[in-house]
C-alpha positions in Angstrom: -33.7 -190.0 -12.0 -36.4 -187.6 -12.7 -39.0 -186.3 -10.4 -42.5 -187.6 -10.9 -45.8 -185.9 -10.2 -48.7 -187.6 -9.2 -51.8 -185.9 -10.7 -54.7 -188.6 -10.2 -57.5 -187.9 -8.5 -58.2 -189.8 -5.2 -59.9 -189.5 -2.1 -58.4 -187.5 0.8 -59.0 -188.2 4.8 -62.3 -186.4 4.7 -63.5 -188.2 1.5 -63.5 -185.7 -1.2 -62.8 -186.7 -4.8 -61.7 -183.6 -5.9 -58.6 -183.6 -3.9 -55.4 -184.5 -5.7 -52.8 -187.2 -4.8 -50.2 -185.7 -2.5 -46.8 -185.6 -4.4 -43.9 -184.2 -2.8 -44.3 -180.8 -4.8 -47.8 -180.7 -3.2 -47.1 -181.1 0.3 -44.2 -178.5 -0.3 -46.8 -175.9 -1.8 -49.3 -176.6 1.2 -46.5 -176.3 3.8 -45.6 -173.1 2.1 -49.1 -171.9 1.8 -50.0 -172.9 5.6 -46.8 -171.2 6.8 -47.5 -167.5 4.8 -49.4 -165.0 6.4 -52.5 -163.8 4.5 -52.6 -160.4 3.0 -56.0 -159.2 2.9 -55.1 -157.0 -0.3 -55.0 -160.4 -1.8 -58.7 -161.0 -1.6 -61.0 -158.7 -3.9 -64.4 -157.7 -3.6 -64.7 -157.3 -7.1 -63.6 -160.8 -8.1 -66.2 -161.9 -5.5 -69.4 -159.6 -5.4 -71.7 -161.8 -6.7 -70.8 -164.6 -4.2 -71.4 -162.2 -1.4 -74.7 -160.6 -2.7 -76.4 -163.5 -4.5 -74.9 -166.8 -2.4 -73.8 -166.2 1.1 -76.2 -163.4 1.9 -79.0 -164.5 0.0 -81.5 -166.3 2.3 -83.5 -167.7 -0.7 -80.5 -169.3 -2.3 -80.9 -173.3 -2.1 -77.4 -173.9 -1.0 -76.6 -170.5 0.2 -79.7 -170.1 2.4 -78.4 -171.6 5.8 -75.2 -169.4 5.4 -76.9 -166.5 4.7 -79.1 -167.1 7.9 -76.0 -167.6 10.0 -74.3 -164.4 8.6 -77.9 -162.6 9.3 -78.8 -163.9 12.9 -75.1 -164.4 14.2 -73.6 -161.4 12.2 -76.2 -159.2 11.4 -74.8 -159.1 7.6 -77.8 -159.2 5.4 -78.7 -158.7 1.5 -76.7 -155.5 0.6 -74.1 -155.5 3.2 -71.3 -157.4 1.0 -68.7 -154.8 1.2 -68.9 -154.8 4.8 -69.0 -158.5 5.1 -66.0 -158.5 2.7 -64.1 -156.2 5.0 -64.9 -158.2 7.9 -63.7 -161.4 6.8 -60.5 -159.5 5.2 -59.7 -157.9 8.7 -60.8 -161.6 10.5 -57.8 -163.7 8.2 -55.4 -160.8 7.7 -52.0 -161.7 8.8 -53.2 -165.3 10.0 -52.0 -168.5 8.4 -54.5 -171.1 7.3 -55.7 -173.7 9.8 -55.5 -176.2 7.1 -54.5 -176.6 3.4 -55.5 -178.8 1.1 -54.7 -179.0 -2.8 -57.9 -179.7 -4.9 -58.4 -179.9 -8.7 -59.7 -176.1 -8.4 -56.8 -174.9 -6.3 -55.2 -174.5 -3.1 -58.0 -174.2 -0.5 -57.4 -172.6 2.5 -59.6 -173.0 5.7 -59.3 -170.3 8.3 -60.8 -170.8 11.8 -61.0 -167.4 13.3 -63.6 -164.7 14.8 -65.1 -162.2 12.6 -66.8 -158.7 13.5 -70.0 -158.7 13.1 -72.3 -155.5 11.9 -72.7 -155.1 16.1 -69.4 -154.4 16.5 -69.2 -158.1 18.3 -66.8 -160.8 17.1 -68.1 -164.5 16.6 -66.4 -168.0 15.2 -66.3 -168.5 11.8 -64.8 -170.8 9.1 -63.7 -168.9 6.2 -62.4 -171.0 3.3 -60.7 -169.4 0.5 -59.0 -171.0 -3.0 -55.7 -169.8 -4.4 -56.2 -170.1 -8.2 -54.5 -169.2 -11.3 -56.7 -167.3 -13.4 -55.3 -166.0 -16.9 -52.1 -166.3 -15.3 -52.4 -164.4 -12.4 -52.6 -165.7 -8.7 -55.9 -164.7 -7.4 -57.7 -165.6 -4.0 -61.4 -166.3 -4.1 -63.8 -166.7 -1.4 -65.6 -170.0 -1.5 -67.6 -169.9 1.7 -68.0 -169.1 5.5 -69.7 -171.2 7.8 -70.1 -171.1 11.4 -67.3 -171.7 13.6 -67.5 -173.1 17.1 -70.0 -172.1 19.5 -69.6 -168.8 21.3 -70.5 -169.1 24.6 
């Protein structure tokens, strides 16, 4: 008997309708990604420059404004600091395995709960979310967002 793959959409435990039904293949892929340390060279600033400057660091962006506030007030990164923020994120997740891995219609979503170095040199808790995608036959890691992590004491 051949192996079947369920590609229908369903709701995962967090209620996200974009997550695919978990087949054996998907579970194995998630397990593989979850147990593979991230290599920061996989995350390109060039591929994400617009995401940094016009979303994460833009206090006037309707969806990214709250993230920009966190990045500015807590980490000290402001518009124009995209390269510095990229380097801090890359450093924060380099060599780490994701805390959660979920297969979505956009690719494999990886969430890292980590500490990120602020512009002042101090470290703060944050959640970094990246997606592993196939773009033109090439595997790419794309930054999706960064959010505050557990409260610093």
